[in-house]
C-alpha angles and dihedrals in degrees: 000000000000124000091230136020114181142091118262133184112200121196143155122222117199092189089060092046091052092058094063132076099248115170094163094052093237121177122239107218115190133196134181111206128199119197117189127188109308093015117129144150115229125220110306147148119228119249114289092242089058104092099186136008126208120193121198122184112222101190143007104212095111141077126223114011095115120170108233128192094175126027112278093003107118119201112210115207125182127213108297096011112138126208121196117211122191117222117278094026110142110231144151145186112235119226118285110244100183134014129352126299119211123192139170116223121194123189128190109213144161093235138016114260137169 
């Protein structure tokens, strides 16, 4: 079974980066993720050069697709809610059972990576 099953669109936006005070010259890496029925992301930690992760839910017309930080502990987020994850936090997205889940993920990192 694969670690991840979803569609993702990764991009970098220098205009957004320019709007924030950024003394360490960190990069803002953005990703729109689409999870369809059966899609998921198993337990993982984000890449070591990603210093912080932010997750924003863009819709609520789906079932399943919970973000979990501990097994069987579902984090419910509403549209526009933002969850900050420090690096090395183990987390996953449970399988979608109905609808499509869209999220925006933002990483602060020292270098752009895919």
